[in-house]
Structure formats: C-alpha cells, structure tokens
C-alpha positions as CSV (number, residue, x, y, z in Angstrom):
1,X,0.2,-17.4,-14.3
2,X,-2.2,-16.7,-11.4
3,X,-3.1,-13.2,-10.4
4,X,-4.6,-12.5,-7.0
5,X,-6.4,-9.1,-6.8
6,X,-6.9,-6.7,-3.9
7,X,-7.9,-3.1,-3.3
8,X,-7.3,-0.2,-0.9
9,X,-8.9,0.7,2.4
10,X,-12.7,1.2,1.8
11,X,-15.1,-1.4,0.5
12,X,-17.6,0.7,-1.5
13,X,-20.0,-2.2,-1.8
14,X,-20.5,-2.1,2.0
15,X,-22.7,0.5,3.7
16,X,-20.8,3.1,5.8
17,X,-17.5,1.4,5.1
18,X,-14.9,4.1,5.7
19,X,-12.2,2.9,8.2
20,X,-10.7,6.3,8.3
21,X,-13.1,8.4,10.4
22,X,-11.0,11.2,12.0
23,X,-11.0,14.5,13.7
24,X,-8.7,17.5,13.0
25,X,-6.3,18.6,15.7
26,X,-8.0,22.1,15.8
27,X,-11.3,20.5,16.6
28,X,-9.9,18.0,19.0
29,X,-7.9,20.6,21.0
30,X,-11.1,22.7,21.3
31,X,-12.9,19.9,23.2
32,X,-13.0,19.8,26.9
33,X,-10.0,17.9,28.3
34,X,-12.4,15.3,29.8
35,X,-13.7,14.6,26.3
36,X,-10.5,14.5,24.2
37,X,-9.4,10.9,25.0
38,X,-13.0,9.6,24.8
39,X,-13.3,11.1,21.3
40,X,-10.2,9.4,20.1
41,X,-11.2,6.1,21.6
42,X,-14.7,6.3,20.0
43,X,-13.3,7.1,16.5
44,X,-10.7,4.4,16.7
45,X,-13.2,1.8,17.8
46,X,-15.5,2.8,14.9
47,X,-12.6,2.4,12.4
48,X,-11.5,-0.9,13.9
49,X,-15.1,-2.3,13.7
50,X,-15.4,-1.1,10.1
51,X,-12.0,-2.8,9.3
52,X,-13.3,-6.0,10.7
53,X,-16.5,-5.8,8.6
54,X,-14.3,-5.2,5.5
55,X,-12.1,-8.2,6.3
56,X,-15.2,-10.4,6.7
57,X,-16.5,-9.0,3.3
58,X,-13.1,-9.8,1.7
59,X,-13.2,-13.3,3.2
60,X,-16.7,-13.9,1.8
61,X,-15.7,-12.6,-1.6
62,X,-12.4,-14.6,-1.6
63,X,-10.4,-11.4,-1.8
64,X,-7.0,-12.2,-0.3
65,X,-5.2,-8.9,-0.8
66,X,-6.0,-5.8,1.2
67,X,-4.4,-2.5,2.2
68,X,-5.4,-1.2,5.6
69,X,-6.2,2.5,6.0
70,X,-3.3,4.4,7.6
71,X,-5.9,6.5,9.4
72,X,-7.4,3.8,11.6
73,X,-6.1,5.7,14.6
74,X,-6.8,9.5,14.4
75,X,-4.0,11.9,15.5
76,X,-1.8,8.9,16.2
77,X,1.5,10.7,15.5
78,X,0.5,14.3,16.2
79,X,3.3,15.7,18.4
80,X,0.8,17.4,20.8
81,X,-1.5,14.4,21.1
82,X,0.5,11.1,21.2
83,X,-1.7,8.6,23.0
84,X,-1.8,4.9,23.7
85,X,-3.8,3.4,20.9
86,X,-2.6,-0.1,21.5
87,X,-3.6,-1.1,25.0
88,X,-7.3,-0.1,24.9
89,X,-7.8,-2.2,21.8
90,X,-5.4,-5.0,22.5
91,X,-8.1,-7.7,21.9
92,X,-9.3,-5.9,18.7
93,X,-5.9,-5.8,17.1
94,X,-5.3,-9.4,17.9
95,X,-8.7,-10.3,16.4
96,X,-7.8,-8.5,13.2
97,X,-4.5,-10.4,13.1
98,X,-6.2,-13.7,13.7
99,X,-8.6,-13.1,10.8
100,X,-5.7,-12.3,8.5
101,X,-3.7,-15.3,9.5
102,X,-6.6,-17.8,9.7
103,X,-7.7,-16.9,6.1
104,X,-4.2,-16.4,4.7
105,X,-4.8,-12.8,3.7
106,X,-2.0,-10.5,2.6
107,X,-2.2,-7.1,4.0
108,X,-0.2,-3.9,3.9
109,X,-0.1,-0.2,4.8
110,X,0.8,2.8,2.6
111,X,1.9,5.9,4.7
112,X,1.2,9.3,3.2
113,X,3.5,11.2,0.8
114,X,5.1,13.1,3.7
115,X,6.7,9.9,5.0
116,X,10.0,10.3,3.2
117,X,13.7,10.0,3.8
118,X,15.2,12.5,1.2
119,X,14.5,15.8,3.0
120,X,17.3,18.1,4.0
121,X,15.2,18.9,7.1
122,X,15.9,16.4,9.8
123,X,12.6,17.1,11.4
124,X,10.9,15.6,8.3
125,X,13.1,12.5,8.7
126,X,12.2,12.2,12.4
127,X,8.5,12.4,11.6
128,X,8.9,9.8,8.8
129,X,10.5,7.4,11.3
130,X,7.7,8.1,13.8
131,X,5.1,7.4,11.2
132,X,6.8,4.2,10.1
133,X,6.9,3.2,13.8
134,X,3.2,3.8,14.1
135,X,2.4,1.5,11.2
136,X,4.8,-1.1,12.5
137,X,3.2,-1.0,16.0
138,X,-0.2,-1.7,14.5
139,X,1.2,-4.7,12.6
140,X,3.0,-5.8,15.7
141,X,-0.2,-5.5,17.8
142,X,-2.0,-7.6,15.2
143,X,0.7,-10.3,15.4
144,X,1.2,-10.1,11.7
145,X,3.5,-12.4,9.7
146,X,6.6,-11.1,8.1
147,X,5.0,-10.7,4.7
148,X,2.9,-7.7,5.9
149,X,4.3,-4.6,4.2
150,X,4.7,-0.9,4.7
151,X,5.0,0.8,1.4
152,X,6.4,4.3,0.8
153,X,7.8,6.4,-2.0
154,X,11.5,7.5,-2.2
155,X,10.5,11.1,-1.7
156,X,11.2,14.5,-3.2
157,X,14.2,15.6,-5.2
158,X,14.5,19.1,-3.8
159,X,16.1,20.3,-7.1
160,X,19.0,17.8,-6.9
161,X,18.2,14.1,-7.2
162,X,21.7,12.9,-6.6
163,X,21.9,14.8,-3.3
164,X,18.4,13.7,-2.3
165,X,19.2,10.0,-3.0
166,X,22.4,10.4,-1.0
167,X,20.3,11.7,1.9
168,X,18.0,8.8,1.6
169,X,20.9,6.4,2.1
170,X,22.0,8.2,5.2
171,X,18.5,8.8,6.7
172,X,17.2,5.3,6.2
173,X,20.0,4.1,8.5
174,X,18.0,5.7,11.3
175,X,15.0,3.5,10.7
176,X,15.0,0.4,13.0
177,X,16.0,-2.7,11.1
178,X,12.8,-4.7,11.9
179,X,10.7,-1.9,10.3
180,X,13.0,-1.6,7.3
181,X,12.5,-5.4,6.8
182,X,8.8,-4.7,6.2
183,X,9.5,-1.9,3.8
184,X,8.8,-1.7,0.1
185,X,9.5,1.3,-2.2
186,X,7.3,2.4,-5.1
187,X,8.1,4.4,-8.2
188,X,6.1,7.6,-8.4
189,X,4.4,9.5,-11.2
190,X,6.5,12.7,-11.1
191,X,9.9,12.3,-9.6
192,X,11.5,8.9,-9.2
193,X,11.1,6.5,-12.1
194,X,11.0,2.8,-11.8
195,X,14.6,2.6,-12.9
196,X,15.7,5.2,-10.3
197,X,13.7,3.6,-7.6
198,X,15.1,0.2,-8.5
199,X,18.6,1.4,-8.1
200,X,17.7,2.4,-4.5
201,X,16.0,-0.9,-3.9
202,X,18.9,-3.0,-5.1
203,X,21.4,-1.1,-3.0
204,X,19.2,-1.2,0.2
205,X,17.8,-4.8,-0.4
206,X,14.2,-3.4,-0.4
207,X,11.5,-4.9,-2.7
208,X,10.2,-2.6,-5.4
209,X,6.4,-2.4,-5.4
210,X,6.0,-1.4,-9.1
211,X,3.2,0.9,-10.1
212,X,2.4,0.5,-13.8
213,X,0.3,3.6,-14.1
214,X,3.1,5.7,-12.5
215,X,5.5,4.2,-14.9
216,X,3.4,5.3,-17.9
217,X,3.1,8.8,-16.5
218,X,6.8,8.9,-15.5
219,X,8.7,6.5,-17.8
220,X,12.2,5.2,-17.3
221,X,15.0,5.6,-19.9
222,X,15.4,1.8,-19.8
223,X,12.6,-0.3,-21.3
224,X,10.3,-2.1,-18.9
225,X,11.0,-5.5,-20.3
226,X,14.6,-5.0,-19.3
227,X,13.8,-3.6,-15.8
228,X,11.1,-6.2,-15.0
229,X,13.4,-9.2,-14.2
230,X,15.4,-7.0,-11.8
231,X,12.2,-5.7,-10.2
232,X,11.0,-9.2,-9.6
233,X,14.4,-10.2,-8.2
234,X,14.0,-7.7,-5.4
235,X,11.1,-9.8,-4.2
236,X,12.8,-13.1,-4.7
237,X,15.6,-12.1,-2.4
238,X,13.0,-11.8,0.5
239,X,11.2,-14.9,-0.6
240,X,8.0,-12.9,-1.1
241,X,5.5,-13.1,-3.9
242,X,5.7,-9.9,-6.0
243,X,3.1,-7.2,-5.6
244,X,2.1,-4.6,-8.2
245,X,-0.1,-1.5,-8.2
246,X,-2.6,-1.3,-11.0
247,X,-4.8,1.7,-12.2
248,X,-5.4,3.6,-15.4
249,X,-5.5,7.3,-16.3
250,X,-8.7,9.3,-16.1
251,X,-8.0,10.7,-19.5
252,X,-5.1,11.4,-21.9
253,X,-4.9,15.0,-20.6
254,X,-5.1,13.8,-17.0
255,X,-2.7,11.0,-17.3
256,X,-1.6,11.0,-13.6
257,X,-5.2,11.0,-12.2
258,X,-6.8,7.7,-11.4
259,X,-9.9,6.7,-13.3
260,X,-12.9,5.3,-11.5
261,X,-12.3,1.8,-12.9
262,X,-9.4,0.1,-14.6
263,X,-9.2,0.0,-18.4
264,X,-8.5,-3.6,-19.3
265,X,-6.9,-2.6,-22.6
266,X,-4.5,-0.3,-20.7
267,X,-3.1,-3.0,-18.5
268,X,-3.2,-6.0,-20.8
269,X,0.2,-5.3,-22.4
270,X,1.8,-5.2,-18.9
271,X,0.0,-8.5,-17.9
272,X,1.4,-10.1,-21.0
273,X,4.9,-8.8,-20.2
274,X,4.7,-10.2,-16.7
275,X,3.5,-13.5,-18.0
276,X,6.4,-13.7,-20.5
277,X,8.8,-13.2,-17.6
278,X,7.8,-16.7,-16.4
279,X,6.1,-15.6,-13.1
280,X,3.7,-18.2,-11.7
281,X,2.0,-16.1,-9.1
282,X,1.7,-12.3,-8.6
283,X,-0.6,-10.0,-6.6
284,X,-2.2,-6.8,-8.0
285,X,-3.6,-4.1,-5.8
286,X,-6.2,-2.0,-7.6
287,X,-5.9,1.8,-6.9
288,X,-8.9,2.9,-8.9
289,X,-11.5,5.3,-7.4
290,X,-14.2,2.6,-7.3
291,X,-11.9,0.4,-5.2
292,X,-13.5,-3.1,-4.6
293,X,-16.1,-2.5,-7.3
294,X,-13.5,-1.6,-9.8
295,X,-11.4,-4.6,-8.8
296,X,-14.3,-7.1,-9.3
297,X,-15.3,-5.5,-12.6
298,X,-11.7,-5.9,-13.8
299,X,-11.7,-9.5,-12.8
300,X,-14.9,-10.1,-14.8
301,X,-13.5,-8.2,-17.8
302,X,-10.3,-10.2,-17.8
303,X,-12.2,-13.5,-17.3
304,X,-14.0,-12.9,-20.5
305,X,-10.7,-13.2,-22.5
306,X,-10.1,-16.6,-24.2
307,X,-7.6,-18.5,-22.2
308,X,-8.3,-16.7,-18.9
309,X,-10.1,-18.5,-16.1
310,X,-11.5,-17.2,-12.9
311,X,-10.5,-19.7,-10.2
312,X,-11.9,-17.9,-7.1
313,X,-13.6,-14.7,-6.2
314,X,-10.4,-12.6,-6.3
315,X,-8.1,-14.7,-8.5
316,X,-7.7,-15.4,-12.2
317,X,-5.4,-17.7,-14.2
318,X,-3.8,-16.8,-17.5
319,X,-3.0,-20.0,-19.4
C-alpha cells in the first residue's frame, strides 16, 4: 500500500510563508475609499505569490498533496465588500493551476466551520452557498481538474440531529451541482460521528473525507473496521483516490486539540486497518500544528519501520 502525504496551507520550513495575510472589515472600512481596493489587491497579490512559493517548495520536496488556504483573498465574501478578485489576477490563477497540473499535484480547500447546511437560519445557508461559490470560483480560475476538492463538515445539531440532518438534505439542493460534485464531507470531533456523516454521504453521493483523530474523540457506535469499506466506497463511486485527515491529540486531557507533530504509535493501528482493507493507494493530509515539518517527520518515523520503504519525498510504501 502506498501512502502519499500532504499538509495544510503554510509551509513552516519556508521564510514568511503565510498565504493568509488579511485585514479586518473594521480596519478596511476605516481606510480612505481611494485606498480600499488597493489594499485588497496588495494583500491578495502577496498571498498568491506565497502560494506559488509553497507550490514550488512542494514540487522540490516531491509533496503531491496540498490544501490551499481559504484566506488567499481577504474579505472575499463580506457582504459590504464583494469585489472582483478573479480578473486582476487572471494570469496568476492560471499559473497556479498550471503548476498543479504539470506536476500532478492534488489540491483542495477547507472552508471554515460556519460553512454549513444544517442551520434553521436561511441566511446562514445563503452565506454557506456564497462561500462554496468563492472556493469554486478560485478552482475554476485555476482551471483545476475534477479531482480538486472542497471539504466541509455536516454542521451543527441545534439540539435535534434528526431535524438538522433533514435541513441538510433540503439546503444542499440549493448548492449548484458543479460545486456539489467537488464536495467532500468530514466527520467532526464533537457532533457528527463518522457513522452519521457516512449516512449523509451515501445518500447524497458525496465522498467522506475521514478524520481519524476526530473519530477517536467522537467515536461511532459501529466499529471502524465495519465502517471503513463503506467509507472507501464513497470515493470509488467518483473514481477518486481516498483521502484521509491525520493528526494526534495534544494530550489525554486535551484529546480534541491537535499536537504539534503526529504520534506514529497513535496512527499505526489505523494504517494497518487501511492496509488490511486491500487499498493500494491512499492520501493522508497532516493537520498537525507543525504542518510540513510534522509531515516530513512522520514520513521519516514510518520509514524506520521494518517493511516500510520511502519511495519519494512525500510517499511511503507499506509492504
């Protein structure tokens, strides 16, 4: 079984590598009108250039999996700002897309926790649709292949999971189909278990981006070995390679918090379970605080195990 590793947003091994430089609405609205657009353009340009640097870093390190920052464009969906962030950077977006396609990278976005479809407040649903459209527009501007993903959580329960799930099924109909076709859903660490999320995914034909750490913090009633074949099937239906989120708890008391690095012993039972499912290839996104540094350390740790071979900068093989 081959595992390709990736990480989220910021490459800590690079200097000044945040692709998420932003400005608050309060500060932006306090600028002279003549400076407001210039400030947004300058920040977006900085974030785009940093994203390019990170992609070149990933290419050099043979890291094929990467999650873009959702904050590349500051105030992109603020109702009182709404500005054209595509046209001024048309060539830049295309350049990013070319890098991804030429080097066969697999990229994604993960909108924030407020992008959800279970709220009884229709304004929340409309904002979720707008945020999904923003991410889709960026992928579209990059000319991304169909395998580029936008991952979200199911949402809140609002004291009644059954009613909330029912709202999800109704509200998701409002999302344009081309965007829904890029969607994945992730189990969370407090509300919707992998089992509950899987039921939604199977009904809506959406791949389940399984988070192992979240599963440990918020376990299902069904055993993972029983759920895993069904989880993998949600990817097979799209013809996509499965993707998994990996991290480990900061401590036993802070089980939901992400540690700086990934504890190899914490994730090994899961890796063995995946291997026993007969999977030949799978992608792991590292969500540890140390990001690319944690990812590379985990690859080295796993490579020290007998029967595990590192076959590229970001890929290992379990025999």
